[in-house]
N, C-alpha and C positions, 0 to 999 in steps of 0.2 A: 409764659408761652413762647415757644420757639417761633421765630418769624417764618420758617419754612412751613410749619403747621398752619399758619394763618393765611398762607397764599396758595393759590391753585398751582398745580405742576407747571402750567404754562407761564404763570407769573414768576415762579421761582426761576425757570429757565431764562426768561427775559431779563430778570434782575441780575442773574449771574452773568449773562452776556454783556449787559451794560457795564457791570463792574470790570469784567475782563477787557472789554473794548476800550475803556478809559485808559488802560495801561498798555495797550497793544500797538506800539509805534510801528512795528514791522508791517502788520496787515494794513494799517491806515496809510503808511508810507507808500505801499504798493497800489494804493487806490482801491482796495477791497471794500466791499460793503456787505453787511448782513442783510440777506433777503428774507430769511425765515428762520425762526428758532423755536424749539420746543424741547421737552425732556427727551434726551436720547437722539435728537436730530438737529441739524443746522444746514442752512444753504447760504453760501457766500458766493459773490460774483466779483470779477475783476476784468477790466479791459486790457487787451494786449497792446502795450505802448511800444513806440520805436525803440526805447531802451531795454525792451524785454525780448527782442529777437536776436538769434545767434547768427553765425556765419552762413547758415543755410537759409537765412531770412524767414525762419519759422520761430514760434515761441520757444524760448529756452526752457528745457525740461525742468530746470531748477525753480523757475517761476511757477510752472504748473504744479510741481511738488509742493511748493510753499502754499499755494492756494488750497490744495487738498489738505495739507497739514493744518492750516488754519481752520478749515471747516471741521475737521476731525477734533481739533482742540475745543471749539465751541460746542460741539455735540457732547463730548465726554465731560465737559465742565458744567453741564446743564442741570446737575442734580445737587448743587450746593456742596460739592466736594472739590477740593483742589486736585487736579489731575494733570499729569504730564505724559508725554509719549515715551513708551518703552522701546518701540520700534515702529517703523513704517516702511512699506514696500509699494512701489508703483509700477504699473505696466502701461507704457505709452502705446496707444492704438492708432491714432491719426494725429497729424501735426496741427497745432494751433497756429493761427495766422495773425499777422499784424491787423489790429482793429477788431479781432474777434472779442466777443463778450463771453468769457469762460465762466461757467456756473458749476460749482462744486456742491453736490448734495451728499451729506454725511448722515449715516444712520447706524444706530446701535445694533450690533449683531448679538452680543452677549455682554453681561456685566454681573460680576459676582466677586465678593471679597474685595480685594484691592485691584483687580484686573478687569479689563474690558477689551472687546474687539469691536472695531467700527469699520464699515465699508464706505468709501467715498467714490462717487462717479462724477467725472469732470466732463462737461459737454460744451459744445459751441453750437447753439441751435439744436438741431436734431442729431448732430454728429457726436458720437462718444469719442472723446479725446484720450482719456486715460481712466484707469481703475486703480484705486489706492486702498490698501488695507492697513489700518493702524492698530497697534496694541497699546493700551493705556495702563497707567499705574497711578493709584490714589496716593497722594502725599498728605502730610498733616495740614489742617486748616480748612476753612470754608470761605466762600465768597460773600455770604450774607451773615451779618452778626445776629446772634440771638437777642431778642428784645422782649421785654415785658410789655404786655398790652392789656 
């Protein structure tokens, strides 16, 4: 029996996220946390630290993009397939500020064959900071091993 068949979709998504998180030094190093995970969606959060603001004294766009990209990664890797980004685009709407808790909510728009599209909204409280769209590509391998039970 395949382990994926023995687990609920939510359990599969959580187990994949746990396996990914164990190796994700970048997201951990930036102080990100997984807030919510499920098949086809993920919510990650990160506080804007002093070393994340630019010369305008606002959150550097690269850190906002990285938070969005990480949420995208956890959402598209939630089906027990190994998936990478093929492309990502972000539109900055409002600045993030020092001390803001940025929350990135990623959701699956479409998934078929080896390709997927995911939208990520980044907020600080009720304020939308940015919108991100990522295109994913499945690569060989899985997060969870097949097990006989």
